[in-house]
PDB file of N, CA, C and O in Angstrom:
ATOM      1  N   MET A   1       0.827  -1.323   0.019  1.00  0.00           N
ATOM      2  CA  MET A   1       0.035  -0.087   0.022  1.00  0.00           C
ATOM      3  C   MET A   1       0.838   1.382   0.083  1.00  0.00           C
ATOM      4  O   MET A   1       0.427   2.439  -0.395  1.00  0.00           O
ATOM      5  N   SER A   2       2.026   1.174   0.762  1.00  0.00           N
ATOM      6  CA  SER A   2       2.814   2.266   0.732  1.00  0.00           C
ATOM      7  C   SER A   2       3.616   2.623  -0.540  1.00  0.00           C
ATOM      8  O   SER A   2       3.967   3.778  -0.780  1.00  0.00           O
ATOM      9  N   GLY A   3       3.873   1.632  -1.298  1.00  0.00           N
ATOM     10  CA  GLY A   3       4.359   1.858  -2.605  1.00  0.00           C
ATOM     11  C   GLY A   3       3.372   2.537  -3.606  1.00  0.00           C
ATOM     12  O   GLY A   3       3.777   3.368  -4.419  1.00  0.00           O
ATOM     13  N   LEU A   4       1.985   2.137  -3.515  1.00  0.00           N
ATOM     14  CA  LEU A   4       1.023   2.665  -4.347  1.00  0.00           C
ATOM     15  C   LEU A   4       0.819   4.149  -3.896  1.00  0.00           C
ATOM     16  O   LEU A   4       0.613   5.001  -4.760  1.00  0.00           O
ATOM     17  N   ARG A   5       0.865   4.459  -2.685  1.00  0.00           N
ATOM     18  CA  ARG A   5       0.728   5.870  -2.313  1.00  0.00           C
ATOM     19  C   ARG A   5       1.816   6.756  -2.675  1.00  0.00           C
ATOM     20  O   ARG A   5       1.627   7.931  -2.990  1.00  0.00           O
ATOM     21  N   THR A   6       3.145   6.111  -2.624  1.00  0.00           N
ATOM     22  CA  THR A   6       4.153   6.853  -3.159  1.00  0.00           C
ATOM     23  C   THR A   6       4.145   7.070  -4.727  1.00  0.00           C
ATOM     24  O   THR A   6       4.574   8.117  -5.211  1.00  0.00           O
ATOM     25  N   PHE A   7       3.691   6.140  -5.429  1.00  0.00           N
ATOM     26  CA  PHE A   7       3.462   6.243  -6.766  1.00  0.00           C
ATOM     27  C   PHE A   7       2.469   7.302  -7.105  1.00  0.00           C
ATOM     28  O   PHE A   7       2.737   8.194  -7.909  1.00  0.00           O
ATOM     29  N   VAL A   8       1.346   7.208  -6.505  1.00  0.00           N
ATOM     30  CA  VAL A   8       0.244   8.401  -6.762  1.00  0.00           C
ATOM     31  C   VAL A   8       0.788   9.715  -6.367  1.00  0.00           C
ATOM     32  O   VAL A   8       0.553  10.704  -7.061  1.00  0.00           O
ATOM     33  N   SER A   9       1.538   9.789  -5.241  1.00  0.00           N
ATOM     34  CA  SER A   9       2.074  11.106  -4.820  1.00  0.00           C
ATOM     35  C   SER A   9       2.980  11.657  -5.782  1.00  0.00           C
ATOM     36  O   SER A   9       2.925  12.861  -6.034  1.00  0.00           O
ATOM     37  N   ALA A  10       3.855  10.863  -6.379  1.00  0.00           N
ATOM     38  CA  ALA A  10       4.899  11.194  -7.470  1.00  0.00           C
ATOM     39  C   ALA A  10       4.083  11.530  -8.645  1.00  0.00           C
ATOM     40  O   ALA A  10       4.404  12.571  -9.219  1.00  0.00           O
ATOM     41  N   LEU A  11       3.132  10.890  -9.101  1.00  0.00           N
ATOM     42  CA  LEU A  11       2.193  11.166 -10.273  1.00  0.00           C
ATOM     43  C   LEU A  11       1.623  12.530 -10.143  1.00  0.00           C
ATOM     44  O   LEU A  11       1.721  13.388 -11.020  1.00  0.00           O
ATOM     45  N   GLY A  12       0.984  12.698  -8.934  1.00  0.00           N
ATOM     46  CA  GLY A  12       0.419  13.976  -8.701  1.00  0.00           C
ATOM     47  C   GLY A  12       1.277  15.242  -8.712  1.00  0.00           C
ATOM     48  O   GLY A  12       0.874  16.345  -9.083  1.00  0.00           O
ATOM     49  N   LEU A  13       2.538  14.954  -8.254  1.00  0.00           N
ATOM     50  CA  LEU A  13       3.590  16.064  -8.231  1.00  0.00           C
ATOM     51  C   LEU A  13       3.926  16.443  -9.624  1.00  0.00           C
ATOM     52  O   LEU A  13       3.970  17.620  -9.984  1.00  0.00           O
ATOM     53  N   VAL A  14       4.201  15.281 -10.527  1.00  0.00           N
ATOM     54  CA  VAL A  14       4.510  15.505 -11.952  1.00  0.00           C
ATOM     55  C   VAL A  14       3.234  16.168 -12.731  1.00  0.00           C
ATOM     56  O   VAL A  14       3.406  16.978 -13.641  1.00  0.00           O
ATOM     57  N   GLY A  15       2.092  15.800 -12.344  1.00  0.00           N
ATOM     58  CA  GLY A  15       0.919  16.426 -13.001  1.00  0.00           C
ATOM     59  C   GLY A  15       0.844  17.894 -12.689  1.00  0.00           C
ATOM     60  O   GLY A  15       0.588  18.732 -13.554  1.00  0.00           O
ATOM     61  N   PHE A  16       1.101  18.215 -11.284  1.00  0.00           N
ATOM     62  CA  PHE A  16       0.929  19.679 -10.942  1.00  0.00           C
ATOM     63  C   PHE A  16       2.137  20.349 -11.474  1.00  0.00           C
ATOM     64  O   PHE A  16       2.007  21.550 -11.709  1.00  0.00           O
ATOM     65  N   GLY A  17       3.275  19.810 -11.707  1.00  0.00           N
ATOM     66  CA  GLY A  17       4.425  20.477 -12.359  1.00  0.00           C
ATOM     67  C   GLY A  17       4.121  20.604 -13.872  1.00  0.00           C
ATOM     68  O   GLY A  17       4.427  21.665 -14.418  1.00  0.00           O
ATOM     69  N   GLY A  18       3.587  19.687 -14.546  1.00  0.00           N
ATOM     70  CA  GLY A  18       3.135  19.814 -15.963  1.00  0.00           C
ATOM     71  C   GLY A  18       2.111  20.782 -16.207  1.00  0.00           C
ATOM     72  O   GLY A  18       2.100  21.439 -17.248  1.00  0.00           O
ATOM     73  N   PHE A  19       1.143  20.927 -15.199  1.00  0.00           N
ATOM     74  CA  PHE A  19       0.036  21.987 -15.279  1.00  0.00           C
ATOM     75  C   PHE A  19       0.771  23.387 -15.115  1.00  0.00           C
ATOM     76  O   PHE A  19       0.443  24.293 -15.881  1.00  0.00           O
ATOM     77  N   GLY A  20       1.692  23.595 -14.208  1.00  0.00           N
ATOM     78  CA  GLY A  20       2.326  24.792 -14.053  1.00  0.00           C
ATOM     79  C   GLY A  20       3.090  25.322 -15.305  1.00  0.00           C
ATOM     80  O   GLY A  20       3.019  26.461 -15.766  1.00  0.00           O
ATOM     81  N   TYR A  21       3.838  24.272 -15.766  1.00  0.00           N
ATOM     82  CA  TYR A  21       4.615  24.611 -17.096  1.00  0.00           C
ATOM     83  C   TYR A  21       3.701  25.007 -18.235  1.00  0.00           C
ATOM     84  O   TYR A  21       4.007  25.905 -19.019  1.00  0.00           O
ATOM     85  N   TRP A  22       2.591  24.331 -18.311  1.00  0.00           N
ATOM     86  CA  TRP A  22       1.410  24.704 -19.303  1.00  0.00           C
ATOM     87  C   TRP A  22       1.005  25.924 -19.132  1.00  0.00           C
ATOM     88  O   TRP A  22       1.002  26.638 -20.135  1.00  0.00           O
ATOM     89  N   MET A  23       0.563  26.495 -17.863  1.00  0.00           N
ATOM     90  CA  MET A  23       0.139  27.813 -17.588  1.00  0.00           C
ATOM     91  C   MET A  23       1.164  28.786 -17.845  1.00  0.00           C
ATOM     92  O   MET A  23       0.829  29.911 -18.215  1.00  0.00           O
ATOM     93  N   TRP A  24       2.461  28.464 -17.682  1.00  0.00           N
ATOM     94  CA  TRP A  24       3.563  29.498 -17.757  1.00  0.00           C
ATOM     95  C   TRP A  24       3.775  29.635 -19.390  1.00  0.00           C
ATOM     96  O   TRP A  24       4.037  30.726 -19.895  1.00  0.00           O
ATOM     97  N   SER A  25       3.656  28.589 -20.064  1.00  0.00           N
ATOM     98  CA  SER A  25       3.829  28.817 -21.525  1.00  0.00           C
ATOM     99  C   SER A  25       2.691  29.536 -22.204  1.00  0.00           C
ATOM    100  O   SER A  25       2.915  30.096 -23.278  1.00  0.00           O
ATOM    101  N   LEU A  26       1.456  29.568 -21.653  1.00  0.00           N
ATOM    102  CA  LEU A  26       0.261  30.245 -22.000  1.00  0.00           C
ATOM    103  C   LEU A  26       0.549  31.881 -21.776  1.00  0.00           C
ATOM    104  O   LEU A  26       0.251  32.735 -22.611  1.00  0.00           O
ATOM    105  N   ILE A  27       1.147  32.135 -20.568  1.00  0.00           N
ATOM    106  CA  ILE A  27       1.246  33.437 -20.304  1.00  0.00           C
ATOM    107  C   ILE A  27       2.482  34.195 -20.911  1.00  0.00           C
ATOM    108  O   ILE A  27       2.399  35.381 -21.232  1.00  0.00           O
ATOM    109  N   VAL A  28       3.517  33.531 -21.039  1.00  0.00           N
ATOM    110  CA  VAL A  28       4.821  34.077 -21.635  1.00  0.00           C
ATOM    111  C   VAL A  28       4.447  34.573 -23.093  1.00  0.00           C
ATOM    112  O   VAL A  28       3.752  33.894 -23.848  1.00  0.00           O
ATOM    113  N   PRO A  29       4.952  35.783 -23.419  1.00  0.00           N
ATOM    114  CA  PRO A  29       4.661  36.296 -24.807  1.00  0.00           C
ATOM    115  C   PRO A  29       5.605  35.547 -25.761  1.00  0.00           C
ATOM    116  O   PRO A  29       6.698  35.105 -25.406  1.00  0.00           O
ATOM    117  N   GLY A  30       5.108  35.441 -26.974  1.00  0.00           N
ATOM    118  CA  GLY A  30       5.947  34.853 -28.045  1.00  0.00           C
ATOM    119  C   GLY A  30       7.078  35.707 -28.444  1.00  0.00           C
ATOM    120  O   GLY A  30       7.290  36.807 -27.932  1.00  0.00           O
ATOM    121  N   GLU A  31       7.809  35.172 -29.381  1.00  0.00           N
ATOM    122  CA  GLU A  31       8.949  35.792 -29.842  1.00  0.00           C
ATOM    123  C   GLU A  31       8.640  37.119 -30.592  1.00  0.00           C
ATOM    124  O   GLU A  31       9.382  38.093 -30.468  1.00  0.00           O
ATOM    125  N   TYR A  32       7.587  37.135 -31.331  1.00  0.00           N
ATOM    126  CA  TYR A  32       7.205  38.443 -32.136  1.00  0.00           C
ATOM    127  C   TYR A  32       6.735  39.378 -30.952  1.00  0.00           C
ATOM    128  O   TYR A  32       7.154  40.535 -30.946  1.00  0.00           O
ATOM    129  N   ARG A  33       6.020  39.013 -30.104  1.00  0.00           N
ATOM    130  CA  ARG A  33       5.459  40.003 -29.140  1.00  0.00           C
ATOM    131  C   ARG A  33       6.551  40.447 -28.349  1.00  0.00           C
ATOM    132  O   ARG A  33       6.567  41.636 -28.032  1.00  0.00           O
ATOM    133  N   ARG A  34       7.532  39.644 -27.949  1.00  0.00           N
ATOM    134  CA  ARG A  34       8.803  40.117 -27.157  1.00  0.00           C
ATOM    135  C   ARG A  34       9.510  41.174 -27.877  1.00  0.00           C
ATOM    136  O   ARG A  34       9.923  42.161 -27.269  1.00  0.00           O
ATOM    137  N   LYS A  35       9.691  41.014 -29.266  1.00  0.00           N
ATOM    138  CA  LYS A  35      10.462  42.042 -30.005  1.00  0.00           C
ATOM    139  C   LYS A  35       9.658  43.360 -30.124  1.00  0.00           C
ATOM    140  O   LYS A  35      10.144  44.487 -30.217  1.00  0.00           O
ATOM    141  N   GLU A  36       8.430  43.052 -30.106  1.00  0.00           N
ATOM    142  CA  GLU A  36       7.645  44.444 -30.154  1.00  0.00           C
ATOM    143  C   GLU A  36       7.694  45.213 -28.751  1.00  0.00           C
ATOM    144  O   GLU A  36       7.761  46.439 -28.677  1.00  0.00           O
ATOM    145  N   LEU A  37       7.656  44.395 -27.701  1.00  0.00           N
ATOM    146  CA  LEU A  37       7.855  45.129 -26.439  1.00  0.00           C
ATOM    147  C   LEU A  37       9.133  45.762 -26.229  1.00  0.00           C
ATOM    148  O   LEU A  37       9.210  46.893 -25.748  1.00  0.00           O
ATOM    149  N   LEU A  38      10.222  45.028 -26.597  1.00  0.00           N
ATOM    150  CA  LEU A  38      11.534  45.685 -26.605  1.00  0.00           C
ATOM    151  C   LEU A  38      11.736  47.016 -27.299  1.00  0.00           C
ATOM    152  O   LEU A  38      12.364  47.980 -26.861  1.00  0.00           O
ATOM    153  N   LYS A  39      11.000  46.892 -28.636  1.00  0.00           N
ATOM    154  CA  LYS A  39      11.146  48.075 -29.431  1.00  0.00           C
ATOM    155  C   LYS A  39      10.463  49.349 -28.975  1.00  0.00           C
ATOM    156  O   LYS A  39      10.802  50.465 -29.367  1.00  0.00           O
ATOM    157  N   ASN A  40       9.491  49.113 -28.133  1.00  0.00           N
ATOM    158  CA  ASN A  40       8.684  50.074 -27.628  1.00  0.00           C
ATOM    159  C   ASN A  40       8.976  50.587 -26.182  1.00  0.00           C
ATOM    160  O   ASN A  40       8.251  51.415 -25.631  1.00  0.00           O
ATOM    161  N   LEU A  41      10.095  50.036 -25.600  1.00  0.00           N
ATOM    162  CA  LEU A  41      10.543  50.473 -24.313  1.00  0.00           C
ATOM    163  C   LEU A  41      11.010  51.936 -24.364  1.00  0.00           C
ATOM    164  O   LEU A  41      11.548  52.389 -25.374  1.00  0.00           O
ATOM    165  N   PRO A  42      10.807  52.631 -23.312  1.00  0.00           N
ATOM    166  CA  PRO A  42      11.122  54.056 -23.227  1.00  0.00           C
ATOM    167  C   PRO A  42      12.624  54.184 -23.396  1.00  0.00           C
ATOM    168  O   PRO A  42      13.034  55.255 -23.845  1.00  0.00           O
ATOM    169  N   GLU A  43      13.532  53.197 -23.084  1.00  0.00           N
ATOM    170  CA  GLU A  43      15.022  53.405 -23.215  1.00  0.00           C
ATOM    171  C   GLU A  43      15.260  53.468 -24.705  1.00  0.00           C
ATOM    172  O   GLU A  43      16.344  53.956 -25.026  1.00  0.00           O
ATOM    173  N   SER A  44      14.440  53.059 -25.706  1.00  0.00           N
ATOM    174  CA  SER A  44      14.891  53.186 -26.992  1.00  0.00           C
ATOM    175  C   SER A  44      14.755  54.656 -27.476  1.00  0.00           C
ATOM    176  O   SER A  44      15.260  54.974 -28.553  1.00  0.00           O
ATOM    177  N   CYS A  45      14.136  55.497 -26.770  1.00  0.00           N
ATOM    178  CA  CYS A  45      14.020  56.797 -27.201  1.00  0.00           C
ATOM    179  C   CYS A  45      15.180  57.703 -26.663  1.00  0.00           C
ATOM    180  O   CYS A  45      15.208  57.830 -25.439  1.00  0.00           O
ATOM    181  N   PRO A  46      16.082  58.311 -27.347  1.00  0.00           N
ATOM    182  CA  PRO A  46      17.108  59.196 -26.807  1.00  0.00           C
ATOM    183  C   PRO A  46      16.776  60.233 -25.929  1.00  0.00           C
ATOM    184  O   PRO A  46      17.342  60.403 -24.849  1.00  0.00           O
ATOM    185  N   SER A  47      15.812  60.975 -26.392  1.00  0.00           N
ATOM    186  CA  SER A  47      15.302  62.067 -25.472  1.00  0.00           C
ATOM    187  C   SER A  47      14.597  61.629 -24.128  1.00  0.00           C
ATOM    188  O   SER A  47      14.703  62.332 -23.123  1.00  0.00           O
ATOM    189  N   THR A  48      13.912  60.513 -24.133  1.00  0.00           N
ATOM    190  CA  THR A  48      13.435  60.012 -22.833  1.00  0.00           C
ATOM    191  C   THR A  48      14.646  59.472 -22.040  1.00  0.00           C
ATOM    192  O   THR A  48      14.616  59.603 -20.816  1.00  0.00           O
ATOM    193  N   MET A  49      15.569  58.955 -22.544  1.00  0.00           N
ATOM    194  CA  MET A  49      16.638  58.553 -21.750  1.00  0.00           C
ATOM    195  C   MET A  49      17.450  59.737 -21.062  1.00  0.00           C
ATOM    196  O   MET A  49      17.864  59.704 -19.903  1.00  0.00           O
ATOM    197  N   GLU A  50      17.614  60.798 -21.966  1.00  0.00           N
ATOM    198  CA  GLU A  50      18.416  61.978 -21.416  1.00  0.00           C
ATOM    199  C   GLU A  50      17.503  62.653 -20.273  1.00  0.00           C
ATOM    200  O   GLU A  50      18.058  63.232 -19.339  1.00  0.00           O
ATOM    201  N   GLU A  51      16.222  62.583 -20.344  1.00  0.00           N
ATOM    202  CA  GLU A  51      15.369  63.212 -19.278  1.00  0.00           C
ATOM    203  C   GLU A  51      15.450  62.244 -18.049  1.00  0.00           C
ATOM    204  O   GLU A  51      15.523  62.686 -16.902  1.00  0.00           O
ATOM    205  N   ARG A  52      15.435  61.002 -18.313  1.00  0.00           N
ATOM    206  CA  ARG A  52      15.553  60.050 -17.097  1.00  0.00           C
ATOM    207  C   ARG A  52      16.895  60.240 -16.518  1.00  0.00           C
ATOM    208  O   ARG A  52      16.993  60.193 -15.292  1.00  0.00           O
ATOM    209  N   ARG A  53      17.938  60.448 -17.236  1.00  0.00           N
ATOM    210  CA  ARG A  53      19.338  60.655 -16.603  1.00  0.00           C
ATOM    211  C   ARG A  53      19.441  61.814 -15.792  1.00  0.00           C
ATOM    212  O   ARG A  53      20.164  61.819 -14.796  1.00  0.00           O
ATOM    213  N   LYS A  54      18.621  63.016 -16.222  1.00  0.00           N
ATOM    214  CA  LYS A  54      18.663  64.237 -15.477  1.00  0.00           C
ATOM    215  C   LYS A  54      17.911  64.031 -14.206  1.00  0.00           C
ATOM    216  O   LYS A  54      18.367  64.528 -13.176  1.00  0.00           O
ATOM    217  N   GLN A  55      16.739  63.308 -14.178  1.00  0.00           N
ATOM    218  CA  GLN A  55      16.034  63.032 -13.034  1.00  0.00           C
ATOM    219  C   GLN A  55      16.712  62.288 -12.122  1.00  0.00           C
ATOM    220  O   GLN A  55      16.745  62.625 -10.938  1.00  0.00           O
ATOM    221  N   ASN A  56      17.356  61.142 -12.605  1.00  0.00           N
ATOM    222  CA  ASN A  56      18.366  60.362 -11.697  1.00  0.00           C
ATOM    223  C   ASN A  56      19.347  61.164 -11.011  1.00  0.00           C
ATOM    224  O   ASN A  56      19.551  61.110  -9.798  1.00  0.00           O
ATOM    225  N   ALA A  57      19.969  61.938 -11.859  1.00  0.00           N
ATOM    226  CA  ALA A  57      21.022  62.874 -11.208  1.00  0.00           C
ATOM    227  C   ALA A  57      20.469  63.741  -9.991  1.00  0.00           C
ATOM    228  O   ALA A  57      21.060  63.843  -8.916  1.00  0.00           O
ATOM    229  N   LEU A  58      19.284  64.339 -10.294  1.00  0.00           N
ATOM    230  CA  LEU A  58      18.631  65.075  -9.278  1.00  0.00           C
ATOM    231  C   LEU A  58      18.377  64.345  -8.039  1.00  0.00           C
ATOM    232  O   LEU A  58      18.725  64.780  -6.941  1.00  0.00           O
ATOM    233  N   VAL A  59      17.703  63.109  -8.234  1.00  0.00           N
ATOM    234  CA  VAL A  59      17.371  62.270  -7.147  1.00  0.00           C
ATOM    235  C   VAL A  59      18.733  62.001  -6.284  1.00  0.00           C
ATOM    236  O   VAL A  59      18.730  62.081  -5.056  1.00  0.00           O
ATOM    237  N   MET A  60      19.831  61.693  -7.001  1.00  0.00           N
ATOM    238  CA  MET A  60      21.006  61.163  -6.351  1.00  0.00           C
ATOM    239  C   MET A  60      21.685  62.435  -5.651  1.00  0.00           C
ATOM    240  O   MET A  60      22.447  62.278  -4.698  1.00  0.00           O
ATOM    241  N   GLN A  61      21.391  63.644  -6.140  1.00  0.00           N
ATOM    242  CA  GLN A  61      21.925  64.846  -5.363  1.00  0.00           C
ATOM    243  C   GLN A  61      21.197  65.064  -4.287  1.00  0.00           C
ATOM    244  O   GLN A  61      21.819  65.545  -3.339  1.00  0.00           O
ATOM    245  N   VAL A  62      19.912  64.831  -4.115  1.00  0.00           N
ATOM    246  CA  VAL A  62      19.044  64.943  -2.965  1.00  0.00           C
ATOM    247  C   VAL A  62      19.548  63.921  -1.939  1.00  0.00           C
ATOM    248  O   VAL A  62      19.766  64.260  -0.776  1.00  0.00           O
ATOM    249  N   LEU A  63      19.731  62.663  -2.379  1.00  0.00           N
ATOM    250  CA  LEU A  63      20.081  61.645  -1.431  1.00  0.00           C
ATOM    251  C   LEU A  63      21.472  62.035  -0.905  1.00  0.00           C
ATOM    252  O   LEU A  63      21.708  61.837   0.287  1.00  0.00           O
ATOM    253  N   LYS A  64      22.488  62.619  -1.767  1.00  0.00           N
ATOM    254  CA  LYS A  64      23.830  62.902  -1.167  1.00  0.00           C
ATOM    255  C   LYS A  64      23.755  64.012  -0.228  1.00  0.00           C
ATOM    256  O   LYS A  64      24.485  64.018   0.764  1.00  0.00           O
ATOM    257  N   ASP A  65      22.795  65.105  -0.501  1.00  0.00           N
ATOM    258  CA  ASP A  65      22.614  66.170   0.483  1.00  0.00           C
ATOM    259  C   ASP A  65      22.039  65.548   1.775  1.00  0.00           C
ATOM    260  O   ASP A  65      22.519  65.862   2.865  1.00  0.00           O
ATOM    261  N   ALA A  66      21.037  64.688   1.673  1.00  0.00           N
ATOM    262  CA  ALA A  66      20.514  64.213   2.849  1.00  0.00           C
ATOM    263  C   ALA A  66      21.440  63.325   3.681  1.00  0.00           C
ATOM    264  O   ALA A  66      21.296  63.200   4.898  1.00  0.00           O
ATOM    265  N   ALA A  67      22.287  62.786   3.056  1.00  0.00           N
ATOM    266  CA  ALA A  67      23.451  61.871   3.705  1.00  0.00           C
ATOM    267  C   ALA A  67      24.484  62.672   4.524  1.00  0.00           C
ATOM    268  O   ALA A  67      25.061  62.182   5.494  1.00  0.00           O
ATOM    269  N   GLU A  68      24.701  64.007   4.055  1.00  0.00           N
ATOM    270  CA  GLU A  68      25.581  64.942   4.612  1.00  0.00           C
ATOM    271  C   GLU A  68      25.104  65.749   5.629  1.00  0.00           C
ATOM    272  O   GLU A  68      25.917  66.411   6.275  1.00  0.00           O
ATOM    273  N   THR A  69      23.819  65.810   5.902  1.00  0.00           N
ATOM    274  CA  THR A  69      23.106  66.640   7.013  1.00  0.00           C
ATOM    275  C   THR A  69      22.561  65.781   8.083  1.00  0.00           C
ATOM    276  O   THR A  69      22.246  64.608   7.884  1.00  0.00           O
ATOM    277  N   ASN A  70      22.449  66.407   9.275  1.00  0.00           N
ATOM    278  CA  ASN A  70      21.985  65.698  10.419  1.00  0.00           C
ATOM    279  C   ASN A  70      20.606  65.850  10.574  1.00  0.00           C
ATOM    280  O   ASN A  70      20.035  65.035  11.299  1.00  0.00           O
ATOM    281  N   GLU A  71      19.856  66.876   9.950  1.00  0.00           N
ATOM    282  CA  GLU A  71      18.435  67.154  10.073  1.00  0.00           C
ATOM    283  C   GLU A  71      17.558  66.024   9.367  1.00  0.00           C
ATOM    284  O   GLU A  71      17.924  65.471   8.330  1.00  0.00           O
ATOM    285  N   ASN A  72      16.421  65.747   9.997  1.00  0.00           N
ATOM    286  CA  ASN A  72      15.484  64.893   9.422  1.00  0.00           C
ATOM    287  C   ASN A  72      14.669  65.515   8.102  1.00  0.00           C
ATOM    288  O   ASN A  72      13.706  66.263   8.276  1.00  0.00           O
ATOM    289  N   LEU A  73      15.073  65.192   6.941  1.00  0.00           N
ATOM    290  CA  LEU A  73      14.534  65.723   5.854  1.00  0.00           C
ATOM    291  C   LEU A  73      13.216  65.309   5.495  1.00  0.00           C
ATOM    292  O   LEU A  73      12.575  65.964   4.673  1.00  0.00           O
ATOM    293  N   SER A  74      12.698  64.168   6.095  1.00  0.00           N
ATOM    294  CA  SER A  74      11.512  63.618   5.816  1.00  0.00           C
ATOM    295  C   SER A  74      10.229  64.439   6.444  1.00  0.00           C
ATOM    296  O   SER A  74       9.083  64.338   6.006  1.00  0.00           O
ATOM    297  N   ARG A  75      10.625  65.262   7.539  1.00  0.00           N
ATOM    298  CA  ARG A  75       9.602  66.096   8.109  1.00  0.00           C
ATOM    299  C   ARG A  75       9.303  67.495   7.491  1.00  0.00           C
ATOM    300  O   ARG A  75       8.363  68.194   7.869  1.00  0.00           O
ATOM    301  N   GLY A  76      10.208  67.857   6.480  1.00  0.00           N
ATOM    302  CA  GLY A  76       9.948  68.954   5.842  1.00  0.00           C
ATOM    303  C   GLY A  76       9.378  68.875   4.553  1.00  0.00           C
ATOM    304  O   GLY A  76       9.041  67.777   4.109  1.00  0.00           O
ATOM    305  N   SER A  77       9.211  70.053   3.812  1.00  0.00           N
ATOM    306  CA  SER A  77       8.583  69.852   2.522  1.00  0.00           C
ATOM    307  C   SER A  77       9.560  69.422   1.535  1.00  0.00           C
ATOM    308  O   SER A  77      10.730  69.758   1.715  1.00  0.00           O
ATOM    309  N   TRP A  78       9.272  68.778   0.592  1.00  0.00           N
ATOM    310  CA  TRP A  78      10.272  68.229  -0.545  1.00  0.00           C
ATOM    311  C   TRP A  78       9.966  68.699  -1.880  1.00  0.00           C
ATOM    312  O   TRP A  78       8.794  68.513  -2.208  1.00  0.00           O
ATOM    313  N   PRO A  79      10.649  69.212  -2.664  1.00  0.00           N
ATOM    314  CA  PRO A  79      12.125  69.172  -2.517  1.00  0.00           C
ATOM    315  C   PRO A  79      12.543  70.423  -1.737  1.00  0.00           C
ATOM    316  O   PRO A  79      11.946  71.496  -1.823  1.00  0.00           O
ATOM    317  N   THR A  80      13.663  70.190  -0.936  1.00  0.00           N
ATOM    318  CA  THR A  80      13.996  71.162  -0.009  1.00  0.00           C
ATOM    319  C   THR A  80      14.824  72.114  -0.789  1.00  0.00           C
ATOM    320  O   THR A  80      15.596  71.785  -1.690  1.00  0.00           O
ATOM    321  N   ARG A  81      14.585  73.416  -0.337  1.00  0.00           N
ATOM    322  CA  ARG A  81      15.233  74.558  -1.062  1.00  0.00           C
ATOM    323  C   ARG A  81      16.369  75.287   0.045  1.00  0.00           C
ATOM    324  O   ARG A  81      16.026  75.604   1.184  1.00  0.00           O
ATOM    325  N   LYS A  82      17.590  75.467  -0.418  1.00  0.00           N
ATOM    326  CA  LYS A  82      18.463  76.037   0.338  1.00  0.00           C
ATOM    327  C   LYS A  82      18.496  77.496   0.128  1.00  0.00           C
ATOM    328  O   LYS A  82      19.276  78.196   0.773  1.00  0.00           O
TER     329      LYS A  82
END
């Protein structure tokens, strides 16, 4: 009886694994759809990338200023003005 229970458990585990793989294959986009998604990413536009770089530089400057000061910047208005 124990051998049969082990066999049925293993069969159920393989069945659930196969079902999960089948569901994953339905959700994952195909090669054509993946290429379209990559083509339409914001990083593909140079002007958007430059704007993002400027915004990241501003955020990094604020973080650097916050690290150098002892006051609690989260209690004040943001962005802080000197």
